[in-house]
C-alpha positions as CSV (number, residue, x, y, z in Angstrom):
1,X,-10.1,43.3,-0.6
2,X,-11.1,40.6,1.9
3,X,-10.8,36.6,1.4
4,X,-14.5,36.4,2.3
5,X,-15.2,39.1,-0.9
6,X,-12.9,37.4,-3.4
7,X,-15.0,33.9,-2.7
8,X,-18.4,35.8,-2.6
9,X,-17.2,37.2,-6.3
10,X,-16.0,33.8,-6.9
11,X,-18.9,31.9,-6.4
12,X,-21.4,34.8,-7.0
13,X,-23.7,32.7,-9.4
14,X,-23.9,33.2,-12.8
15,X,-26.1,32.7,-16.1
16,X,-25.6,29.6,-18.0
17,X,-24.2,30.4,-21.9
18,X,-27.0,29.8,-24.0
19,X,-25.3,27.5,-26.4
20,X,-25.3,25.5,-23.4
21,X,-28.3,23.3,-23.6
22,X,-27.4,21.6,-27.9
23,X,-23.6,21.5,-26.9
24,X,-25.1,19.5,-24.1
25,X,-27.2,17.2,-26.6
26,X,-24.5,17.4,-29.7
27,X,-21.8,16.1,-27.2
28,X,-24.4,12.8,-25.6
29,X,-25.4,12.7,-29.7
30,X,-21.8,12.2,-30.8
31,X,-21.2,9.8,-27.7
32,X,-19.5,12.6,-25.7
33,X,-16.8,13.5,-27.4
34,X,-15.3,16.5,-27.2
35,X,-16.3,18.7,-31.1
36,X,-12.2,18.4,-31.6
37,X,-9.5,16.2,-30.6
38,X,-7.1,17.9,-28.6
39,X,-3.9,17.4,-26.6
40,X,-6.4,17.1,-23.9
41,X,-7.4,13.2,-24.8
42,X,-4.0,11.8,-24.8
43,X,-3.0,14.1,-21.1
44,X,-6.3,12.4,-20.0
45,X,-4.9,8.5,-20.8
46,X,-0.8,9.2,-20.2
47,X,-2.4,10.7,-16.4
48,X,-4.9,7.1,-16.1
49,X,-1.9,4.8,-17.3
50,X,0.7,6.7,-15.0
51,X,-1.3,6.9,-12.4
52,X,-2.9,2.7,-12.9
53,X,1.6,1.5,-13.2
54,X,1.4,4.1,-9.6
55,X,-0.7,1.4,-8.2
56,X,0.4,-1.6,-9.1
57,X,4.0,-0.9,-8.5
58,X,3.1,0.3,-5.5
59,X,0.8,-2.4,-5.2
60,X,3.8,-4.9,-6.3
61,X,6.0,-2.7,-3.4
62,X,3.0,-3.4,-0.3
63,X,2.7,-7.5,-1.6
64,X,6.7,-7.7,-1.4
65,X,6.7,-6.6,2.2
66,X,4.4,-8.0,4.0
67,X,6.3,-11.4,2.2
68,X,9.6,-10.1,3.1
69,X,7.8,-9.8,7.1
70,X,6.1,-13.0,7.2
71,X,9.5,-14.5,5.7
72,X,10.9,-12.6,8.9
73,X,8.9,-14.3,11.1
74,X,9.0,-17.6,10.5
75,X,13.2,-17.4,11.0
76,X,12.2,-15.2,14.6
77,X,10.4,-18.9,15.1
78,X,12.7,-21.3,14.0
79,X,14.9,-19.4,16.1
80,X,13.0,-19.6,19.3
81,X,12.4,-23.1,18.6
82,X,16.6,-23.3,18.6
83,X,16.9,-21.7,21.3
84,X,14.0,-23.8,22.9
85,X,16.4,-27.4,21.9
86,X,19.3,-25.5,22.1
87,X,18.1,-24.7,25.7
88,X,16.2,-28.0,26.8
89,X,19.8,-29.8,25.7
90,X,22.2,-28.3,27.9
91,X,19.8,-28.1,31.1
92,X,19.8,-32.5,29.5
93,X,23.1,-32.5,29.5
94,X,23.9,-30.7,32.7
95,X,22.0,-33.0,34.8
96,X,23.2,-35.7,33.9
97,X,26.7,-34.3,34.8
98,X,25.1,-33.7,37.8
99,X,23.9,-36.5,38.7
100,X,27.6,-38.5,37.7
101,X,29.1,-35.9,40.2
102,X,27.1,-36.9,43.1
103,X,27.2,-41.0,42.4
104,X,30.8,-40.4,42.4
105,X,31.0,-38.5,45.2
106,X,28.7,-41.2,46.8
107,X,30.2,-44.2,45.8
């Protein structure tokens, strides 16, 4: 059999069970809960709690990463400013030394 035949057979229309409407109405009257408590209920709660924990953990990790990026950029800017100040100071010292040397040569 081909994939298309399997797909057609799987997706073919089937009639709803005769008790479907009664079951739906009964569940709506009961507040939407299933008639018997099963392990599926706690599994859903566990899965929901796990997803929430993963999202919270991921959010916390992303926040910390963003803070590290901001801190690294702040440090980079401070280092750039310190290098600029150092460069300006060295240039000033160099200029003064040249002026002093020129004054000694002229005398």
